[in-house]
C-alpha positions in Angstrom: -26.7 -11.9 21.9 -28.7 -12.8 24.8 -30.0 -9.9 27.5 -27.0 -11.0 29.4 -24.3 -9.9 26.8 -22.1 -6.8 26.5 -19.8 -5.7 23.9 -16.5 -5.8 24.1 -14.9 -3.5 22.4 -11.2 -4.5 21.0 -8.7 -2.4 19.2 -6.5 -3.8 16.6 -3.7 -3.0 18.9 -5.1 -4.5 21.9 -5.3 -7.7 20.2 -2.1 -7.5 19.2 -0.5 -6.5 22.5 -2.4 -9.6 23.8 -1.1 -12.0 21.2 2.5 -11.0 21.9 1.9 -11.6 25.6 0.4 -14.9 25.4 2.9 -16.4 22.7 5.7 -14.7 24.9 4.1 -17.0 27.8 3.9 -20.0 25.7 7.5 -19.9 24.4 8.3 -19.2 28.3 6.1 -22.2 29.9 7.3 -25.0 26.9 8.9 -27.8 28.9 8.9 -29.9 26.0 9.9 -30.4 22.1 6.5 -30.2 21.0 5.4 -27.3 23.1 8.4 -25.6 22.3 8.0 -26.0 18.5 4.5 -24.9 18.4 5.1 -21.9 20.6 7.6 -20.7 18.2 5.5 -21.2 15.4 2.5 -19.4 17.0 4.9 -16.6 17.7 6.3 -17.1 13.9 2.9 -16.5 12.4 1.7 -13.7 14.7 4.9 -11.4 13.8 4.4 -12.4 10.3 0.8 -11.1 10.6 1.8 -7.5 12.6 4.5 -7.0 10.0 1.8 -7.4 7.1 -0.5 -5.2 9.2 2.0 -3.0 10.3 3.4 -2.2 6.6 -0.2 -1.8 5.1 -1.0 0.7 8.1 2.2 2.3 8.9 2.5 1.4 11.9 5.9 2.6 14.0 5.2 0.0 16.8 6.8 -2.7 16.2 10.0 -1.4 14.6 11.0 -3.3 11.7 14.1 -4.4 13.7 11.9 -6.1 16.3 10.1 -7.9 13.5 12.7 -8.7 11.7 14.6 -10.5 14.9 11.1 -12.0 15.8 10.6 -13.1 12.6 14.1 -14.7 12.4 14.5 -16.1 15.8 10.9 -18.1 15.6 11.4 -19.3 12.0 13.8 -22.0 12.9 11.3 -24.0 15.0 13.8 -24.3 17.5 16.7 -25.2 15.1 19.8 -23.3 16.1 17.9 -21.4 18.9 20.4 -20.6 21.5 18.8 -20.2 25.5 19.6 -16.4 25.0 18.0 -16.3 21.7 14.7 -17.6 23.6 15.0 -15.3 26.3 15.3 -12.5 23.9 12.5 -13.3 21.8 10.4 -13.4 24.8 11.6 -10.2 26.2 11.2 -8.5 23.0 7.4 -9.8 22.8 6.7 -8.4 26.1 8.3 -5.1 25.3 6.6 -4.4 22.1 3.3 -5.6 23.8 3.7 -2.9 26.5 4.5 0.2 24.1 1.9 -1.3 22.0 -0.6 -0.9 25.2 0.8 2.3 25.8 -0.3 3.4 29.4 -3.3 1.2 29.5 -3.0 -2.1 32.0 -1.9 -5.0 29.9 -3.3 -7.3 32.0 -6.9 -6.0 31.8 -6.8 -6.2 27.9 -5.6 -9.8 27.9 -8.4 -10.2 30.3 -11.0 -8.2 28.0 -9.6 -10.4 24.7 -9.5 -13.6 26.4 -13.5 -12.9 27.9 -14.1 -12.3 23.4 -12.3 -15.1 22.6 -14.6 -17.7 25.0 -17.6 -15.8 23.4 -16.6 -15.8 19.8 -13.6 -18.1 19.9 -12.6 -21.7 18.9 -9.9 -23.4 17.1 -7.2 -22.5 19.7 -6.3 -18.7 20.9 -3.3 -17.9 18.7 -5.3 -18.5 15.7 -8.4 -17.1 16.5 -5.9 -13.9 18.0 -4.6 -13.9 14.1 -8.2 -14.3 12.4 -9.1 -11.0 14.3 -6.4 -8.9 13.2 -6.8 -9.9 9.8 -10.4 -9.2 10.1 -10.1 -5.8 11.6 -7.2 -5.2 9.0 -9.6 -6.0 6.1 -12.5 -3.7 7.5 -10.1 -0.7 6.8 -10.9 1.4 9.7 -9.2 4.7 10.3 -6.4 5.5 12.6 -6.1 5.4 16.2 -8.6 7.8 18.4 -5.4 8.6 19.9 -3.6 10.1 17.0 -0.8 8.1 17.0 -1.1 6.4 13.5 -0.5 2.8 13.7 -0.5 2.5 17.5 -4.3 1.3 17.7 -7.7 1.7 15.5 -11.0 2.6 16.9 -13.0 -0.7 18.7 -14.9 -2.9 16.8 -17.4 -5.0 19.0 -16.8 -8.4 19.9 -19.5 -9.8 22.2 -18.7 -11.3 25.6 -21.6 -12.7 28.2 -21.9 -10.8 31.7 
């Protein structure tokens, strides 16, 4: 960390909210089969990780209904998935991301997460996000400062250049 670096503190919930929005955008922007399959696979891995983390920590957001829907719809890698299913999947991702962000500005959260990625990331944004989620969960930090169990965790610093 050089003199021009400042810590960016991200909660597990912020990483999850940003990841949900990123995967929703990737699915929505996919214009060919390979991009669509890659986006669905990233979404599937994200929801599996969120379900695992959420169950271990007693999260109420996302709901088990949202989790099951997203996991089921993204697990087939596009086989048998209708346009309506894709639209619903994107909508679920965005709705859950907004709930997880609470009253915070989701675009600001995404910007902060992207800055942290640029400084610490590599190998693909969704993979980096999943790794960050798992690292934070393994650290076992207490519940969110807001007092809402499962909505977030105290910040753990990631570094970004100013």
